FIVEX-513017 format. One record per residue (C-alpha): residue in three letters; x, y, z. Coordinates in steps of 0.5 Angstrom, whole numbers, plus 500, padded with zeros to 3 digits. Example, Ala and Ser with C-alpha at 12.3 -4.5 7.8 and 13.67 -1.06 7.14 Angstrom:
ala525491516
ser527498514
***
This chain:
met500500500
gly502507498
leu504512503
glu498517500
gln493511504
tyr495514510
lys489520512
gly488523519
val491525526
tyr491520531
val492521538
phe494517544
ala489518549
gln492516555
gln487515561
val488511568
asp483509572
asn478512568
glu480519568
leu483522561
ser491525563
gly492532561
ile496531556
ala491527551
phe487535551
glu494538549
leu495534544
leu488534541
gly490541542
lys496541537
ala493535533
lys486540530
asp493545528
leu495540524
ala489536522
lys487544519
asp494544514
leu491538512
asp484539510
thr484532515
asp481530521
val483529529
thr481522532
ala482519539
ile485512541
leu482511547
ile485503550
gly482501557
tyr477497560
gln470501561
val473507558
lys467509552
asn464513557
leu471518556
ala469520549
asp465526549
glu470529554
leu475529547
ala470531543
ala470537547
tyr477538546
gly477537538
ala477529537
asp473528531
lys473521532
val475516537
ile477509537
val475505543
val479499544
asp476496552
asp477490554
pro479486561
glu486485559
leu487494558
lys484496565
glu492497568
tyr497499564
arg501493561
thr506494556
glu505488552
pro497489551
tyr497497550
thr503496544
his498490541
ala492494541
met495501539
ala500497534
ser493494531
val488500530
ile495503526
asn496496523
glu488498521
tyr486505520
lys493507517
pro494514520
asp498519517
ile500522524
val501519531
leu502523537
val504520544
gly505524551
ala512524554
thr509520560
ala512515564
ile507511560
gly507514553
arg515513553
asp514506555
leu508505549
gly511510544
pro518507540
arg515499542
val509500538
ser514505532
ala518499532
arg512494531
val509498525
ala516500523
thr516507523
gly519511526
leu519515533
thr522524533
ala522523543
asp520530547
cys518534541
thr517542543
val515544536
leu511540531
glu509543524
ile507541516
gly512543511
asp517541506
phe522536507
pro529536507
ile526544509
asn532547505
pro531544497
ile536540495
pro539540487
asn537533485
gln533531491
glu526530492
gln523536496
lys516532499
his511536502
asn505536507
gln511532511
leu510533519
leu517536520
met518534528
thr523539532
arg527537539
pro533538543
ala539536541
phe546534544
gly544535551
gly540541549
asn546544546
thr542545539
ile535545536
ala534538531
thr527539526
ile526531524
ala522529518
cys519521516
pro518522509
asp519515508
asn515511513
arg507512516
pro505514521
gln509519523
met509519530
ala512524535
thr512524542
val510531547
arg512533554
pro506534558
gly505543558
val509545551
met502544547
gln496548549
lys489546549
ile483548546
asp478552549
arg473546552
ile466545546
asp460544550
gly456539547
ala460536542
lys460530539
ala465525536
glu465519533
val465512537
ile468506534
glu469500537
phe475496535
asn478490539
pro484486535
gly483480540
phe488478547
thr491471547
pro494473554
asp501469554
asn508469557
lys509475555
tyr503479559
val506482566
glu501479571
ile501484576
leu499482583
glu498489587
ile498496585
val500500591
lys499508590
ser504513592
val500518596
lys504525596
asp502532598
thr505535592
val504541588
asp503540581
ile508546578
met504545572
asp497548574
ala501553577
lys500561576
ile505564580
leu512561580
val517563584
ser523559582
gly530558585
gly537555582
arg544553585
gly544562586
val540560592
gly546558595
ser542553600
ala536548601
glu534553607
asn535560604
phe530558600
lys525559606
ile525567602
leu523565597
gln518561600
asp515567603
leu516570597
ala511565593
asp507566600
val505573599
leu503573592
gly500566592
gly505562588
thr508555589
val516554590
ser520551583
cys527550582
ser533549577
arg536542575
ala542544579
val537544585
val536538585
asp541535583
ser544538591
gly537535594
trp534541596
met527540593
glu525534590
arg524533582
asp516534582
tyr519542582
gln524542577
val523546571
gly527544565
gln528539559
thr529534565
gly523536569
lys517539567
thr514545562
val509551565
arg507557562
pro505561569
asn502567569
leu509570572
tyr514567573
phe521569578
ala528567576
ile532567582
gly539565582
ile539561576
ser544563570
gly539561564
ala541554561
ile538552555
gln536546558
his532550564
val529556559
ala526551554
gly521549560
met519556562
glu520560556
glu512561555
ser511564561
asp507570561
ile511574564
ile519573567
ile523576572
ala530575574
ile534576579
asn542574579
lys548577581
asp550576575
ala549581570
asp551578564
ala547571566
pro543569559
ile537569563
phe536576563
asp536575555
val529571555
ala527576562
asp521581561
tyr524584567
gly531583570
ile534586577
val542585578
gly544584584
asp544580591
leu538576591
asn539575599
lys537583600
ile533584593
val528579594
pro526579602
ala525587600
leu521585594
thr517581600
ala517587605
ala514591599
leu509587597
lys506585605
asn506593606
glu503594599
ile497589600
ala496591608
asn494598605
lys489596600
***
């Protein structure tokens, strides 16, 4: 079958315990943009057990169709049955593009599915767009149109690579949570629901789950925060993060950090912003004692307003900041906190 037979933009709609993950809605938002450029439709692949009721929610965020693979073998995520389910959907319906969230589940599932259907996969994409490949024409080489151009950091974030998959289908990419934006909810939207089950024959390839123990952690998700006060190595110590917490408390914000802080053991990885942490889009982002390495900037540059505080006037963070203060954070942050407290008290 020729590549022209592959149509549509498909999204793996991840769900856990019959609750859709936020990344599913973000990918549907990007899928709508890609589908518009290709004059095609958007399909969500919903895999699980007794999950058909989630189809309307996927329609509300942009899915034109929902393919439901529902089977008791899919109640909890396990690599082999989920791979079988998704690869079977791809082989049956032949999508042009497949998007998967770069979550713990997606990073396990995506590469296995791509290998199963004999195509490539570009991981941790930050930009997805439709265009020509090669991007710049090369003499004596065909330039193919309507290709998925997948952009991602490479070589430890020191360069940006744009990758295409012109000779195989589907074109597959994983995308980190927080990078794409979901569309506004469309109340009352309905999608065509297609029930598909390739059949499951349990064998020794299937992992048997004996027990599920859920970790209970009182952790704020920094991806949902509207105001983030983020600290880096320049804060100096775990104890010194108290002055950042004081500022966050006044603003009603949340404290976050750079990778250097996590590596030093000052904060947990759940609070890390950056390429190896979380991608955030708060209304207000304080970068305090953060130099601004490209790996960190990749996780916060889409913030509405960025305020940088650093004693090094040449720190790269000032290149992306809307406002910058050069000086000692140990003096500036407490003074800023006191001024804000005073302003609030006088209102």
